[in-house]
C-alpha positions in Angstrom: 32.4 51.2 25.4 34.9 48.8 26.9 36.6 45.9 25.1 34.1 43.2 26.2 31.1 45.3 25.2 32.7 46.0 21.8 33.2 42.3 21.2 29.6 41.5 22.1 28.4 44.2 19.8 30.5 42.9 16.9 29.2 39.3 17.5 25.6 40.5 17.5 26.1 42.3 14.2 27.7 39.3 12.6 24.8 37.0 13.8 22.3 39.5 12.5 24.1 39.7 9.1 24.4 35.9 8.8 20.6 35.5 9.6 19.6 37.8 6.7 18.8 35.8 3.7 18.9 38.6 1.1 22.3 37.6 -0.3 21.0 34.1 -1.1 18.4 35.3 -3.6 20.4 35.0 -6.8 17.8 36.6 -9.1 17.5 39.7 -6.8 14.4 41.7 -6.0 11.9 44.0 -7.7 11.2 47.6 -6.7 9.0 46.4 -3.7 11.8 44.2 -2.4 9.9 41.0 -3.5 12.3 38.2 -4.5 12.3 37.5 -8.2 11.6 34.1 -9.8 14.2 32.8 -12.2 11.5 32.4 -14.8 8.4 34.5 -14.0 6.5 33.5 -17.1 7.0 29.8 -16.3 5.8 30.4 -12.8 2.7 32.2 -14.0 2.1 29.6 -16.8 1.4 26.9 -14.2 -0.7 29.0 -11.8 -3.9 27.7 -13.4 -2.4 24.5 -14.7 -2.1 22.0 -11.8 -1.1 19.1 -14.0 1.6 21.1 -15.6 2.8 22.3 -12.2 3.1 18.7 -11.0 4.8 17.5 -14.2 7.4 20.3 -14.3 8.4 20.8 -10.7 8.3 17.1 -9.6 9.9 15.0 -12.4 11.4 12.6 -9.9 8.1 11.9 -8.2 5.8 11.5 -11.3 8.1 9.4 -13.5 5.6 7.9 -15.9 3.0 9.6 -18.0 -0.5 10.2 -16.6 -3.5 8.0 -17.3 -6.8 9.6 -18.4 -8.4 8.9 -15.0 -5.5 10.6 -13.2 -5.7 13.6 -15.4 -9.5 13.9 -14.7 -8.7 13.7 -10.9 -6.1 16.5 -11.2 -8.6 18.8 -13.1 -11.2 18.3 -10.4 -8.6 18.9 -7.7 -7.6 22.2 -9.3 -11.3 23.3 -9.3 -11.6 22.5 -5.6 -8.4 24.3 -4.7 -9.4 27.4 -6.6 -13.2 27.5 -5.8 -13.8 25.3 -2.8 -15.9 22.3 -2.4 -15.4 18.6 -1.4 -14.0 15.8 -3.5 -13.6 12.1 -2.5 -11.8 9.8 -4.9 -10.7 6.1 -4.7 -7.9 4.7 -6.9 -6.1 1.3 -6.8 -3.4 0.8 -4.2 -0.1 2.0 -5.7 -1.7 4.6 -7.9 0.2 7.5 -6.3 -2.7 9.1 -4.4 -0.5 10.2 -1.5 2.2 11.7 -3.8 -0.5 13.7 -5.6 -1.8 15.0 -2.2 1.7 16.3 -1.5 1.7 18.1 -4.8 -1.7 19.6 -4.2 -0.6 20.9 -0.8 2.4 22.8 -2.3 0.4 24.1 -5.3 -2.4 25.5 -3.0 0.0 27.5 -0.8 2.7 28.5 -3.2 0.2 30.2 -5.5 -1.8 31.6 -2.6 -5.0 29.8 -3.3 -5.2 28.5 0.3 -3.8 30.0 3.5 -4.2 27.2 6.1 -3.9 23.6 4.9 -4.5 20.7 7.3 -3.1 17.3 6.3 -5.3 14.6 7.9 -4.1 11.0 8.1 -5.6 7.8 9.6 -3.3 8.6 12.6 -0.9 11.3 13.5 2.1 9.3 12.3 0.7 8.9 8.7 -0.2 12.6 8.6 3.3 13.6 9.7 4.9 11.4 7.0 3.2 13.5 4.3 4.0 16.7 6.2 7.7 15.9 6.4 7.7 15.0 2.7 6.2 18.4 1.9 9.0 20.1 4.0 11.6 18.0 2.2 10.4 19.2 -1.2 10.6 22.9 -0.1 14.1 22.3 1.2 15.6 20.1 -1.5 13.7 20.6 -4.8 15.8 23.1 -6.8 13.2 23.4 -9.5 10.8 24.8 -7.0 13.6 27.0 -5.5 14.1 28.6 -8.9 10.6 29.9 -9.3 9.5 30.1 -5.6 12.6 31.5 -3.9 10.6 33.4 -1.3 9.7 30.1 0.4 12.5 27.7 -0.7 15.5 29.9 0.1 14.6 30.4 3.8 13.7 26.7 4.0 17.2 25.7 2.8 18.9 28.2 5.0 17.0 26.8 8.0 18.5 23.4 7.4 15.5 21.6 8.9 16.0 23.4 12.2 13.2 25.3 14.0 15.6 27.6 15.8 17.4 28.7 12.6 14.1 29.3 10.9 13.0 31.7 13.6 16.2 33.8 13.2 16.0 34.3 9.5 15.4 37.9 8.3 15.1 39.7 5.0 16.6 43.2 4.7 16.7 43.2 8.5 13.0 42.3 8.9 12.1 39.0 10.7 10.3 36.6 8.4 8.4 35.0 11.3 9.2 31.7 9.7 8.1 28.6 11.7 9.6 25.2 10.8 8.3 22.7 13.4 7.4 19.1 13.8 3.7 19.9 13.7 3.5 23.4 12.2 4.9 25.1 9.1 4.3 28.8 8.8 5.8 30.2 5.6 7.8 33.4 5.6 6.0 36.7 5.8 7.1 38.6 2.7 4.6 41.3 1.7 3.6 41.0 -2.0 4.2 37.2 -2.2 1.4 34.7 -2.8 2.5 32.3 0.0 3.2 34.9 2.7 2.2 33.5 6.1 0.5 30.4 4.8 0.2 27.6 7.4 0.4 23.8 7.0 -0.3 21.4 9.9 -0.6 17.6 10.2 -3.4 15.9 12.2 -4.6 12.3 12.9 -8.2 11.8 12.2 -9.0 11.2 15.8 -6.8 14.1 17.0 -8.0 17.6 17.7 -9.6 18.7 14.5 -12.6 20.7 15.7 -12.0 24.4 16.2 -8.5 24.5 14.7 -6.9 27.9 14.3 -3.5 29.4 14.1 -2.5 32.7 15.6 -0.1 34.6 13.4 2.6 36.9 14.7 0.5 39.9 13.8 -2.1 38.7 16.2 -4.6 37.6 13.6 -6.3 34.2 14.0 -6.6 32.1 10.8 -8.8 29.0 10.3 -8.3 26.1 8.0 -9.5 26.6 4.4 -8.2 23.3 2.9 -8.4 19.7 4.4 -6.4 16.9 2.7 -7.8 13.7 4.2 -5.4 11.0 3.0 -6.9 7.5 3.6 -8.5 8.5 6.9 -9.3 4.9 8.0 -7.4 1.8 9.0 -8.3 -1.9 8.5 -9.5 -2.1 12.0 -11.7 1.1 11.9 -13.1 0.1 8.5 -14.5 -3.1 9.9 -16.0 -1.4 13.0 -19.4 0.3 12.5 -18.8 2.4 15.7 -15.5 3.7 14.5 -16.8 4.4 11.0 -19.7 6.4 12.5 -17.3 8.3 14.7 -14.9 9.2 11.9 -17.7 10.2 9.6 -19.1 12.7 12.2 -15.6 14.1 12.8 -15.0 14.8 9.2 -18.4 16.3 8.5 -18.4 18.4 11.7 -14.8 19.6 11.1 -15.1 20.4 7.4 -18.5 22.1 7.7 -17.6 24.0 10.8 -14.1 25.1 9.9 -14.8 28.1 7.8 -15.0 31.7 8.8 -17.1 34.2 7.0 -17.9 33.5 3.4 -14.6 31.9 2.3 -15.4 28.5 0.7 -13.8 25.5 2.4 -12.0 22.9 0.3 -11.5 19.2 1.1 -10.0 16.2 -0.6 -10.3 12.6 0.4 -8.1 10.2 -1.5 -9.1 6.8 -0.1 -9.3 3.1 -0.5 -12.4 1.0 0.1 -11.6 -1.7 2.6 -15.0 -3.1 3.6 -18.7 -2.7 2.9 -20.2 0.6 4.1 -16.9 1.7 5.5 -15.8 5.3 5.7 -14.6 5.5 2.1 -17.7 3.9 0.8 -19.9 6.4 2.5 -18.1 9.5 1.1 -17.8 7.9 -2.4 -21.6 7.2 -2.5 -23.0 10.1 -4.6 -26.6 9.4 -3.4 -25.6 9.6 0.3 -23.0 12.4 -0.1 -23.6 14.1 -3.4 -21.6 17.2 -2.2 -18.4 15.1 -2.1 -18.6 14.2 -5.8 -17.2 10.7 -5.2 -15.3 8.9 -7.9 -14.0 5.3 -8.0 -11.4 4.1 -10.4 -10.7 0.3 -10.4 -7.5 -1.3 -11.7 -9.5 -3.3 -14.1 -12.7 -2.0 -15.7 -13.4 -5.5 -16.9 -11.7 -8.8 -16.5 -10.4 -10.9 -19.4 -12.9 -13.2 -21.0 -10.5 -16.2 -20.4 -10.2 -15.4 -16.7 -11.5 -18.9 -15.7 -9.8 -20.8 -18.5 -6.5 -19.7 -20.2 -5.6 -17.5 -17.2 -5.8 -20.6 -15.0 -3.1 -22.2 -17.3 -1.1 -19.0 -16.9 -1.5 -19.1 -13.2 -0.1 -22.7 -13.1 2.9 -21.6 -15.0 3.3 -18.5 -12.8 3.2 -20.6 -9.6 5.5 -23.3 -11.0 8.1 -20.5 -11.7 7.7 -19.1 -8.2 8.1 -22.5 -6.6 11.4 -23.0 -8.6 12.6 -19.6 -7.3 12.3 -18.0 -10.8 11.2 -14.6 -9.7 11.1 -13.3 -13.3 8.6 -16.1 -14.1 10.0 -16.7 -17.6 7.6 -19.6 -18.4 4.6 -17.6 -17.4 5.8 -14.6 -19.5 6.4 -16.8 -22.5 2.9 -18.3 -22.1 1.4 -14.8 -22.0 3.4 -13.6 -25.0 2.4 -16.7 -27.0 -1.3 -16.2 -26.2 -1.5 -12.4 -25.5 -4.4 -11.7 -27.9 -6.6 -14.4 -26.4 -5.6 -13.6 -22.8 -6.2 -9.9 -23.2 -9.6 -10.2 -24.9 -12.3 -8.5 -23.0 -10.0 -6.9 -20.4 -9.8 -3.1 -19.9 -7.4 -1.4 -17.5 -7.7 2.1 -16.0 -4.0 2.8 -16.5 -2.4 1.2 -19.6 0.9 2.6 -18.4 1.0 0.8 -15.1 3.4 -2.1 -16.0 5.4 -3.8 -13.3 8.2 -6.1 -14.4 8.4 -8.9 -15.3 5.0 -8.3 -16.7 5.0 -6.9 -20.3 1.6 -5.2 -20.2 -0.8 -3.5 -17.8 -3.3 -6.4 -18.1 -0.7 -8.9 -17.2 0.4 -6.7 -14.3 -3.2 -6.6 -13.0 -3.7 -10.3 -13.3 -0.4 -11.0 -11.6 -1.7 -9.0 -8.6 -5.0 -10.9 -8.7 -3.2 -14.2 -8.7 -0.7 -13.2 -6.0 -3.1 -11.4 -3.6 -6.3 -13.4 -4.1 -9.8 -12.3 -5.2 -10.9 -10.8 -1.9 -7.8 -8.5 -1.4 -7.8 -7.6 -5.1 -11.5 -6.6 -5.0 -11.0 -4.3 -2.0 -7.5 -2.9 -2.5 -7.3 -2.6 -6.3 -10.9 -2.5 -7.5 -12.5 -0.5 -4.6 -15.3 -2.9 -4.7 -15.0 -5.3 -1.7 -16.9 -8.6 -2.0 -20.3 -8.3 -0.4 -21.3 -10.2 2.7 -23.1 -12.7 0.4 -20.1 -13.1 -1.8 -18.0 -14.0 1.2 -20.3 -16.8 2.3 -18.5 -20.1 2.2 -19.0 -23.8 2.9 -15.7 -25.5 3.0 -15.8 -29.3 2.5 -13.5 -32.2 3.5 -12.7 -32.9 -0.1 -11.8 -29.3 -0.7 -9.4 -29.3 2.3 -7.8 -32.6 1.1 -7.3 -31.2 -2.4 -5.0 -28.5 -1.1 -2.0 -30.6 -1.1 1.3 -29.0 -2.2 3.5 -32.0 -3.0 6.1 -31.2 -0.4 7.6 -33.8 1.9 6.5 -33.9 5.5 8.6 -31.5 7.7 9.7 -29.5 4.7 8.5 -25.9 4.1 9.3 -24.0 0.8 12.5 -22.0 0.8 10.5 -18.7 0.5 9.1 -19.3 4.0 10.2 -17.0 6.8 9.0 -18.8 9.9 7.9 -22.1 11.4 5.1 -21.8 13.9 3.4 -24.5 16.0 0.0 -24.4 17.6 -1.0 -26.8 20.5 -4.5 -27.4 21.7 -5.3 -29.5 24.9 -8.4 -31.6 25.8 -7.0 -34.0 28.4 -10.1 -36.0 29.1 -11.3 -36.6 25.5 -8.9 -36.0 22.6 -5.5 -35.4 24.1 -3.0 -32.9 22.8 -3.3 -31.8 19.2 -0.6 -29.9 17.5 0.0 -28.4 14.0 3.3 -27.3 12.5 3.2 -24.6 9.8 5.8 -22.9 7.6 4.8 -19.4 6.7 5.8 -16.6 4.3 5.8 -12.8 4.7 2.6 -12.8 2.6 0.8 -15.2 4.9 1.1 -18.3 2.7 0.9 -21.2 5.2 2.2 -24.7 4.6 1.1 -27.5 7.0 4.2 -29.6 7.3 3.0 -31.8 10.2 -0.1 -32.4 12.4 -0.4 -34.9 15.1 -2.1 -35.9 18.4 -0.8 -37.4 21.6 -1.7 -40.0 22.7 -3.1 -41.3 19.4 -5.4 -44.1 20.7 -6.7 -42.9 24.0 -7.4 -39.9 26.2 -4.6 -38.1 27.9 -6.3 -38.6 31.3 -9.0 -41.0 32.4 -10.9 -40.3 35.6 -11.7 -44.0 36.0 -8.0 -45.0 35.6 -5.9 -42.1 36.8 -2.9 -44.4 37.4 -1.8 -42.4 40.4 -1.6 -39.2 38.5 -3.6 -35.9 38.8 -5.0 -34.3 35.6 -2.4 -31.5 36.0 0.4 -34.0 36.1 -1.0 -35.7 33.0 -1.1 -32.4 31.1 2.5 -31.6 32.0 3.7 -35.1 31.0 1.8 -34.9 27.8 3.2 -31.4 26.9 6.7 -32.6 27.8 6.3 -35.6 25.4 5.0 -33.3 22.6 7.7 -30.7 23.0 10.4 -33.3 23.1 9.0 -34.8 20.0 9.2 -31.3 18.4 12.8 -30.9 19.8 13.9 -34.2 18.2 12.2 -33.7 14.9 14.2 -31.9 12.1 12.1 -29.3 10.3 13.4 -27.6 7.1 12.8 -24.4 5.2 14.1 -25.4 1.7 17.0 -27.6 2.5 18.0 -25.7 5.7 17.3 -27.3 9.0 15.2 -24.7 11.0 14.2 -24.4 14.7 10.6 -23.5 15.2 10.2 -19.7 15.5 7.3 -19.8 18.0 5.4 -22.5 19.8 2.0 -21.5 21.3 0.0 -23.6 23.8 -3.7 -22.8 24.3 -4.0 -22.3 28.0 -7.7 -22.9 28.1 -8.9 -23.2 31.7 -5.6 -24.7 32.8 -3.8 -21.5 33.4 -1.6 -22.4 36.4 -0.7 -25.8 35.0 0.3 -24.7 31.6 2.1 -21.6 32.7 3.9 -23.7 35.3 5.1 -25.9 32.4 6.0 -22.9 30.2 8.0 -21.1 32.9 10.1 -24.2 33.5 10.4 -25.3 29.9 14.0 -25.7 28.5 13.8 -26.2 24.8 15.7 -24.7 21.8 12.5 -22.9 20.7 10.4 -20.3 22.5 7.2 -21.6 24.2 4.4 -19.2 25.0 0.7 -19.3 26.2 -2.1 -18.7 23.8 -5.8 -17.7 24.4 -8.7 -17.0 22.0 -11.3 -14.4 22.5 -14.7 -14.1 20.8 -15.0 -11.2 18.4 -17.8 -9.7 20.5 -15.3 -9.5 23.4 -12.3 -8.4 21.4 -10.7 -5.4 23.1 -6.8 -5.4 22.8 -5.1 -4.0 25.9 -1.6 -3.7 27.3 0.0 -4.7 24.0 3.6 -5.7 24.1 5.8 -5.1 21.1 4.4 -5.4 17.6 0.8 -6.6 17.2 -0.5 -8.6 14.3 -3.9 -8.5 12.6 -6.4 -9.5 15.3 -3.6 -11.0 17.4 -1.3 -9.5 20.0 1.0 -10.4 22.9 0.4 -9.2 26.5 1.4 -9.9 30.1 -0.7 -11.9 32.5 0.2 -12.6 36.1 1.8 -15.9 35.4 3.6 -14.9 32.2 3.3 -13.7 28.6 0.3 -14.8 26.5 -0.6 -14.3 22.8 -4.3 -13.4 22.4 -6.0 -14.1 19.1 -9.5 -13.2 17.8 -10.9 -16.7 17.7 -13.8 -16.0 15.4 -11.8 -14.0 12.9 -8.9 -16.6 12.8 -11.3 -19.5 12.6 -13.0 -18.1 9.6 -9.7 -17.1 8.0 -8.3 -20.6 8.5 -11.2 -22.3 6.9 -11.4 -19.9 4.0 -7.6 -20.1 3.5 -8.0 -23.7 2.3 -10.3 -22.4 -0.5 -7.5 -20.3 -2.1 -5.0 -21.8 -4.6 -1.9 -23.3 -3.2 0.8 -20.7 -2.5 -1.6 -17.7 -2.7 -1.1 -14.9 -0.1 -3.3 -15.8 2.8 -3.8 -19.4 1.6 -3.1 -22.7 3.4 -2.0 -26.1 2.0 -1.0 -29.5 3.3 2.2 -31.6 2.7 2.2 -34.7 0.6 0.7 -35.9 -2.7 -2.2 -38.2 -1.6 -5.4 -36.3 -0.7 -7.1 -39.2 1.1 -4.3 -39.4 3.7 -5.5 -36.1 5.2 -9.3 -36.9 5.8 -8.9 -37.1 9.5 -7.3 -33.6 9.6 -9.8 -32.2 7.1 -12.8 -33.4 9.1 -11.6 -31.5 12.1 -11.0 -28.3 10.0 -14.6 -28.5 8.7 -16.2 -29.5 12.0 -17.5 -26.0 12.7 -19.7 -24.2 10.2 -20.2 -20.4 10.1 -24.0 -20.1 9.9 -24.5 -16.4 10.7 -22.3 -13.3 10.8 -24.2 -10.2 12.0 -22.5 -6.7 11.8 -23.7 -4.8 14.9 -23.1 -1.2 15.9 -20.2 -2.2 18.2 -18.9 -5.5 16.8 -19.6 -8.4 14.5 -21.2 -11.4 16.1 -20.3 -14.9 14.7 -22.6 -17.9 15.1 -21.1 -21.3 14.6 -22.7 -24.7 14.3 -20.7 -27.8 15.5 -20.9 -31.1 13.7 -22.1 -33.7 16.3 -19.4 -36.1 17.6 -16.8 -34.4 15.4 -13.7 -33.0 17.1 -12.3 -29.6 16.2 -9.0 -29.6 18.0 -6.9 -29.5 14.8 -8.9 -26.4 13.7 -7.9 -24.8 17.0 -4.2 -25.7 16.7 -4.1 -24.7 13.1 -5.6 -21.2 13.7 -3.2 -20.7 16.5 -0.2 -21.4 14.3 -1.7 -19.3 11.4 -2.3 -16.3 13.7 1.3 -16.5 14.9 2.4 -15.7 11.4 0.6 -12.4 11.6 2.1 -11.7 15.0 5.6 -12.3 13.6 5.0 -9.7 10.8 3.1 -11.6 8.1 0.6 -9.7 6.1 -1.6 -10.5 3.0 -1.3 -6.9 1.9 2.3 -6.0 1.0 3.8 -3.5 3.5 4.9 -0.2 1.9 8.3 1.0 2.7 8.6 4.4 4.2 10.2 7.1 2.1 13.7 8.1 3.1 14.2 11.8 3.6 16.7 13.2 1.2 19.0 16.0 2.1 20.4 16.3 -1.4 19.3 18.9 -3.9 17.5 17.2 -6.7 19.0 19.0 -9.7 22.5 19.3 -10.8 24.2 22.7 -10.9 24.2 23.9 -7.2 25.7 22.2 -4.2 24.1 24.3 -1.5 22.2 27.5 -0.7 24.5 28.2 2.3 
């Protein structure tokens, strides 16, 4: 052997030695070379105690005690994991459903109850988030590493790298460990419960049917546990066609996945979003008795004083918020002074769910109800969305006028994030109508100006054209309005603010309006806008972030913002029925209701008389009040939809968990 060959041989031996994980097992091995747990009795103690497993091994995830409803859910989950079957359960938003799914996944594979787990999300991205969180626990949770070293030690040595995982050996034998972005195959160690177990993430509309995994020994394994975490989106829940499609996918996948006589297990933690949506169908014990559906609301019953004393509390709460007192001291004092009367009749599902500055679970629940509004609360927290009849509404002129917020014209509250402007054009009849709106992240809209140009005549008169074409009249009118906007000072709080977005309804004047937009030179961005009926709503070629039923795209002449006209028309009218400052609500500047009758008459000029949910889409039927213009309704809904495009949402957006690379328990710095 020459010198070069000798060096290569030495390097190969060193690499082989470094890839062997045997020295990292601090508790050693038994006679069969199976890694020993630090506390075997503790590990065996929790094998048939899922709740104890979650409490002991994940103290940083489950930081408060468990409610009775949560304990019942865990008991049912354990039965499904051990014996098979299906279980659908709905709990309030923020109840920790997804975190429990992560715990169920680890419990089922570490103890060997399940050999192939598929994590199913509403899309591939949401499934992968849970998948990555499971991998992080294996790699960083030292409590798990103490009692399940056969899995956690190789995971830590791999350092979140697929190539390193493939190279790991034990006593010279390859572990056939796969640590990928879409597949986790646990180490093959004969005599261990988790040997060769597989976990994969999938989006609900991805390839679920016929899933299998070919192990290194040549054997094909099929899924025996499906974890379907909130497998619907807001869009799919409101589409009968998408609900039907997802229902068939789940039923076909779960029923057809098993091989032989092994019982299949499936969980579906979910949230009811709309009537007869995917969650509703699987929770319905009459339609799907084999899924054993369970619904837990945030409030089993509302307080007796919901419409009386709680209205006084709400006023104090909103006054504190308007003053920037985020700890709402006056509202809290009112609650403490009247707690017995305010709590009477109320029953919460989780008495331990208290979010500061609230001092009780009941106050926490009512704060959410006040902040998010009745409709969102019913769906997201009660899992009982208001029925189609409950949602029927008839907004009046007086009701619109009553939604005054006491602010000065041109001034939006300091908690607003944006100022948007919608412009609607009817050159031969009602001129150019425009609405200016301040908006918050939670879609609270504040009308700080509305106007029309010209105020006393049409923009263009066929009988008296004055030497102008209608196209010239439109451009001159838009130039006048945009210069008026440019020269007006708008404020958020006391800070002068340039409008974030100005949208002009292009209507049938595409060339004219895009010609104006493309040559516009103002301090604020100006874009085209176009409404589509819900029956024709098919988003395509989306640019950047889309909003809820609104998105931006490219047309030949330039960029245009498309909104679902039916949806935003209904939302705009119903927003005036919510209390001032509520998420998703609208209010008008000033202190004198009668000054806004002209505006209110236009907002109420269209009545929703029928809303039919068809197999493909929902069809809206509107009735127009004779001789009553609706231009301000159009300009207001354009400005309102722009808030959603900019990132506004009635439902608070959950922040993604950050992946931690730090071991969770003191005492060890690394497994390397």
